[in-house]
N, C-alpha and C positions, 0 to 999 in steps of 0.2 A: 561429556563434551559440554562446553559452556554454550554451543548453539548447534542446532541440527543441520548446519550446512553453511555454504558461503554465499553471499550475494553475487560475488564474482564468478561469472559464468554459470551462476546456479548450480555450482559444484556441491553434490551431496555425497557424505561419506557412506550412505545405504547402497549407492551405485558403484561404489569402488570394490575391486577384487580383495580377497583376504591378503593375498600377497601381490607384489607387483605394483604398489601405490606410486611409485615413482613414475613408472611407465605410463599409468592411468592418467596422471596429472599432466605430464608432459604432452600426452596425447591430446588431452582436453584443450590445452592452451594453445598447441599446433594447430588443431582443427579450427580454433576461433581466429588464429591469425589468416589461416589459408582462406576462410570464408569471409573474411572482412569485419568480423564483430570486433577484432582487436586491431587498430590501424597503428601505423608507424607513429612513434612518439609517445603513445599511451603508457604510462607508468602500471607495472604489474604490481600487486600487493606486496607490501613488505613480508619477507618470509615468516617471521615471528606471529605476525596478525593472521596470515591465511593458515599456518599451522594451528593456531588456537581456533580458529574457525571450523576447520575440518577434525580437529582431534587428533592430530598426527604429529610425529616428531619434526622439529624444524629441519632436521636433516634431509627428510623426504622432500621438502619444498627447495632446499638449496640444491639438492642434486637434479631435481626436475629442471630448475631454471638453468643449472650449468648445461644440460644436455641441449636445451633450446638455444644457449649461446654458441655451443660448440657447431650447431646447426646454421648460425648466422641469422636467427630469427629474433634473438633479443640481445641486448648488450648491457653491460652493468659497469657503473662508474662510481667511485667512493663518493658517498654524499649526495649522489644523484637517484640512487635506486637502480632498479632493472627496468629497461624501457624496450618496447618493441621496436626492432629494426626495420620490419615490414618485409616485403617480397620484392623481388626484382620486378620492375614494370614489363608487362607482356609486349612482344613486338607490336609496332603499330601496324594496324591493317591498312592496306592500300586504299585510298578513296574510291569510292564507287563512282562510275561515270555519270553524268547528270541524268541520262536517260533511264539507269537503273535504279535511281534513287526513289524511294517510296514518298508518295505525295504526302504533304504537309496535313496533319490532322486538322479536321475542321474545329473552330473554337467551341468549348461547350456552352451551353445556355447559361445565361447569368442567373443567379439565385433571385427569385422573386422577393420583392420588398414585403415583410410580413404585413398583413392586415391589421388595421387598428384595432383596438380592442372592441370586442362586440358584446352586446348584452348576453349575459349567461356564462360569458368565459370566466373561469374562477380566477380570482385575484391572487396574487402571491400570497401563500399562507404565512401567518406569523404565529409561529409556536410561542407559547406564553411569554413575551417578552417582558410584560409587566411584572412577571414574577421574578425576572433577573434582578430588578433594583432592590428586592426584598430579601433575596436569599443569601444568607451568610455563607454557604458552601455551594458552589454552582458546579455540579456533576454532569452538565450537559454533554453528550457525546459530540465528538468532532472539534472540541476545544483542545488546541495543544497548548503545551508550556511556553506562553509568549515570554516569560522571564528568561527562558534558556536561549533567546535569540543570540547567535554568536557575534556580538558587537565587535569585539576587538578584531576577529577575522574578516568581518565586513568592512570595518574601517582600514584594515591594511589593504584588502583588495581594491577598495574604492580610490584610496591614494594612489595605487600603482595604476589603476585604469585612468585615473584623471591626468596622471603625469604623462601617459603615452597616447591618449585619446586624440584623433584628429578633428579638425572642424566638421569634417563630413560625418563623423560618428555621432555628432550632437544634432545632426540635422533630421529632416523627414528621411527616413530610411526604407528599406524594403519592408512591405506589409507583413511578409513573412516573418520578420525578426532578424536580429543580427547574424550575420553569417558565422561569426566566431561561435556565439551560443548555439546555434543549430548545429554546429559541428562538434562541439563539446557535448552536448546533449545525446546526439547520435551514439557517440562513442560510449558514453556513460549508460545510456539505457540498453545498449548491446550487452555490455559487460555485467549490468546488475539485473536486467529484466528480460534478457534475451531477444530483444527487438531486432528485425531485420529492417533498417532504415539508414538511410543517408541523409547528409545536412539537407539537401532538397526537398526531402519528404518532410520535414518538421516544420510546423507553423507555431510561432510563439503566440500565446493567447494570454488574456487576463484571468487565468484561473480556469477550472473545469467548467465553471457556470458559463462562461463566454464559448468554451469548446461545445456545450450542449447547445447554447443559443445558434451558433453557426450551423451545426448538424440539423437542428430541427427547422431552420430556415430552408436548408437543402432539401430535406425530406418533403416539406410542405410544397416546394417548388415542383417536386417529383410526383405529387399526388399521392404521398404516402402519409396520411393524416392521423394514423394509430400506429402506437409502437408498444411492444411488450416491456413490462417493467417488473421487477422482483417484488413479490408481496410475502412478508413485509421488506419495505425497502426505504430508501433516502426520500423523505417527505420533501425536502427541498429540490432535489433533482426532479421529481415528478411535477412540481409546481412550475419549475424553470420550463419544462417541456411543454405543459399545458399552457403557460403564458404565450408561447410561440405557436399555438394553435394545434398541437397534437394532443390525440387523446390517449392517455396512459391505460394500457390493458393489464390488469394485474395477472401474473403467473406465480403459482404457489412456489415457495422455497421450503425445502425440507432438509434433513441432516447431510444430503448430498449437494445440496445447492438448488439452483433454479431448476425446475422440473422441465427440461429441455424437450422432452418427448410431446408436451403439450403444444409446443410451436408448430409442429407439423401439421396439426389440424385447426390451427388457428386463423389461417389466411394472411397473417401478418407478414410484413417484410422488413420489419426493424425491431431492435431490442436493445435496451439498456441494462447492463448488469455489472456486478462488482466481483468477478470470478476469483480474485485473489485472496479477498477477506470480505466476505459478505456483509453489508451493513443492513440491519443491526445483529444479525445472528451470529456472525464471525465463522461461518463454515466457509471452507473452500470448495470449489466446484470440482466434482469428483470426474476422475478421468472419463469414465463412460459418458457422463454428462457433457463434458467437453466435446467429444466425438459427436454425439447427438447434435449438439449446437451447432458445430462446425457443418454437419451434413445438411442440417436445415437451411444454414446460410447458403451453401452452394445450390442446393435444390430449389430454393426459392429466389435466388439472386438477391439475398437479403443484406442488410447493413447491421453489424453489431457494434454497439458503442460500448467499449471498455473502458470503464472508470477504475483505474488502478488504485483503489482506495485503500490506504494504510499498508500498502505492500512493503514499506520499508521497516516496519516494525513486526517482527516475529520473534518469537522466543523460544518455543519448544517444538517447532516443526521445520521440516525442511522448506527451501525456497521453491516457489511455484512460478515457473516462467510465464510470461504474458501470452495470452491467446493470439496476439497480433502476429507472433512469429510463426504460427501455424496456418494463418489466412490472411496475410496483408492485404489481399485483394478484397476482403469482406469486413475486416474489423477497423474501426477508427478508435486508436488509442489515446487516452487523455489521461494527464497528470498535472501535479502543480506542486509548489513550494509551501503550500498552505500548512501542511503538518510537520515538514522537515525544517522551515525557517518561521514563517508567521503568514497567517492568511491575509494580513494587510499588506503584503508585498504585491499581491495580485499578479503573480507570475506562473504561467502554466504553459504546457505543450499540448499539441494535437498532431498525431501522426495518422492521417487518414489514407484511405485507399487511393490510389493515383488517379483514378477517374473523376474524383471530387476536388481535386487539387485546385483547379483554376476557379471554380465557382466559390470554394470557401476563402480563397486568397482575397477574390473580388468583395466578398461580404465583409472579410476582416478590414479591408481597406475603407469600404463605405461606412463601417462601424466607428473606426477610431484613428485611422491613417497609420496605425501601428502601435506596438507596445511601447512604453518609455525605454529611451536608449540606455541610459546609465544603469539601472538596475540589471538590465540584460548582460551588460558588459561586466558588472561585478560578478553576477552569478557565473558566467563563463570562466572567470578568473578563478572562482572558489571551486570550480570542478577541476579546471587545468591543474591546479596546485595540490588536489587531493584534501583542501580543507572541508569540503562538503562532506566528503566521505567520513573524514574523521569527526565531524560535528554529528553525523547520523549516529556513528557507533557510540559516542558519548551519550546522546539523547537515548538510544535504545537501552543502555544499561541502566539509566535513570528510571526510564519507563518500566523496565522489569521489576525494579526495586519497588516502584509504586503499585503495580500491579500485584506483586507479592504481599505488600502491606494491606491492600484492600481485601485480598482473598483471606488473608489471616484475621482481618477484622470481621469478616462475613463469618468464618468459622466460629467465632466466639459469639457473635451477637445474631446471627441468623444460621444457626447450624443445620436447619433442615432446607436451606435455600437450594434451589435447582440453578446451577450457574453454567453459562456456556460462552464460548468465543473468548477464552483466556488465552490461546495459544498464540495470538498476534493482535496488533491493533492498539488502540488508545481506549478502548471501552470493553464492557462485558455486559451480558445480558442474564436476567434473573427472570425466571417464569414461574407462574403460580397456576397449574392447572386447576387447583381446588378453588380458585378465588371465584365467589359468588356474588351475584348483585348486578344490576343493569349498569351502574357506573364503572364497575370492574377497575382496571388499572388506572383509569383517568381520576377516579375518586381518590385512589390510593396515592397518585402522584400529588394531588392537592393537599391530602393530609400530611405527607412528608414534607412538602414546601411550607406548611405552616410551622413545622418543626425547624426551618431554616435551611433545609437542603433541596436544591433544584435537582430533579431527575426527569427523564422522559419516559411517559407511558408508552408501552410498546404499541398500543392502539393508535398513537398519532402516527406511526409509520406504516399502518395497515390501511388497504383498501376493503378488505373482506374480514368477516369476524374470524378471530383466531384466539389462541392461547394468551390469556393476559400476562403482561410482565412489565419489567422496567429495565431501561437502558441507563447504564452509569459510566460516565467518563471519569477516567482517573489521571488524565495526562497533567492537568493544571494545579494540582495540589500535592504537597508533600505528605509523607506517610502519616504524621500525626492527625493532619487535618482529614485524612480519608478514614482513619480509625474512628474519629469522632463523627464523621458522617455515616459511618456504618452502625454506630451505636444509636444515633437518633432514629435512623432507618428501623433497626431492630425494635426500638421502643414504640414507634408508630406500629408496625406489625403486631406487636404483642396485643395492642388495642383494637386493631381493625377487625370488623365483623368478617367472618367467613375466611379468614386467613391468619395465620399465626406463624411464629417462627418455626415451628416443628422440632421434635427431637429434644434431647437434652443439651444444656449449656455446655459448650466444649466438644460437641459431637462433630460429626464431619459434614461440611456442605456437599450436596450432591452436585456434580457438574455433569450434566448430561440433560437428557436420555443419552445413553452410550451412542457415541458416533461410530461409523464405520471405520476401519483401519485407514489412517490417512488423513482424517478429518480433523485432527486437532486434539488437545488434551481434555480430560476430564478430571475433576479433582479427586484423586485418591492415591496416589503415591508415584510419581517422582518428584523430587525436590530440585529446583534449579536455583541458582544463585541469581543475582540481579543487581549486585551492589555496584555503585558507581563511586569510585573513591575520589571524585573531584567535584562533587556536588555540594549543594547548599547544605547546612548544618543538619536540618531536619532529616534529610536523606542520609547523613552520616550516621545520626542516631539510630536510624532504621537499620542500618547495616551492623551495628554492634548488637542489636537485638536479635537479628537474623539467625545466629547460630544457636540462640537460646530457644527459638521457637521450634515446635513441631508442627508443621503444616502438611500433612499428606496430601498428595496430588497424584492423580493418575493421567498419565499421558499416553496416547496412541500416535505413533509415528509410523507412517506407511503401513506395513502389515505386521509390525512388531509391537507388542506390548511392552514397554520399557519400565521397569521399577525404577524409582529414583527418589530422592528427598530435596527438597528445597532446603539448602544448607549454606554455611558459610562459604565464601568464594575460595579460601585457601583449601577447604576440605575438598571442594569441586576441581581445583587444579590439580590436586594430589590425585583424584580419581583420573582426571584426564591423562596425566603423565603415565599412570599405570596401563593406561589403554594404548598410548603411544608405543610404550615399551613392547606391547603385545603384538601390536599391528605392523611394527616396522619390519620391511622385507629383509 
């Protein structure tokens, strides 16, 4: 299969029965319509695209859609696709007499204004920005491919929006954000991330950074001045929380994600984590850890801040639903367009527990009166027309190609490298357990920078000592440049004291240590394609070379070890069609 599942409703082939695929799919869509995740007017995925995602024949999808149409739940029109018809509205309840109505809830206390910077408060950290000006190849993690911004689609959407925008649309609006965008986001997040939220639950923010700032202010006003954070974890996120007066308390991350059991004895009542794709290790929070985390949140009446980092980009594993769907009363979900469109758009969303809403809206209004109107309307148009989803699919293909190119180069130039976090996201992690010396990975990163490549030392994102490593982002460079970066890194490692490339040239990079089932791939045998037939010439050249390369990869998906080979997309499609014929009911 070209993917390990579909973003749409987080459908996973692993959960499907051996027979009865049509009934399984129709049941999943029907349930989503019944519980409100799919609202009236929402377009269902094209049958061919969904069939490709799930690795089944197109006939399975067509038949499932037809069953739903026969039930009156969806309708199809030539050229318009298949859309949800919705459910008949329930009968209106008779209004309660005035005496029986519950009293109005008292207003929540306003969020306190954060105290001015005090002596000893850490200043926002600046990772070596001076290096950026001198690095020929910037492999910093978290940097997307800004050259891939969908300019044509954005211009079309902006013209449409301007043609119909009212005067009121361009004035000071609701501090929560555009009603239309919040409505579109609620439906999109329900379909792709499993969120349980209505438009009124969503607050539009200027990226995840503002979401963290608003939540940090609320926590400070509540007297919760310490917050659990992943270690290693995002240095920038920790600095943002510290700036607003919170004390980040490191909690170790292992191959199963955050050690949630440590929270029960910590006395903390707030935590920030990236459960879908942990930064920087790339692991997914294991099911048992998810349960432990939610049990702690209920027992301690704690707030979990879920940064849905890189959730859109997964290559070799099934989709992981957001935590928020399991505990909306304890999870504040945050996301943005920084990786899907561009960080300069400064567009994000926050879905907090209901009890925080009034305070956060007041803080948002005090901060900036609301986010810019026109970009919100354009984003809503992109979601409504399906352009955003099409763009994400294209970017996902391109990034898989680039990931494969970097892994192939690591195989050649760093054959003994221990690599992890390759199943999803826009970066990978190389660790060096044998690296000696007090400077460790910081010294190694400096040496690599002198060779013209900027990477992050893993220790920059740690609060406690741990295994040295390097974090490499691959999203912003075509395959040829990624191979050149790997060549330079390998040359530096050959000369670095206490660490070498290990193994023979052409040997296999180790991707591990071995993760438990479901935690994502380790390089040793399956091969996935990742070609993007529409991208820039360098990516196209990579596709031509792809079938000629032999790059063993080992992927673990759920509880099954799947052998596969990173191969040409035509070969992969032939394999998919064979599976479809085998699985058709």
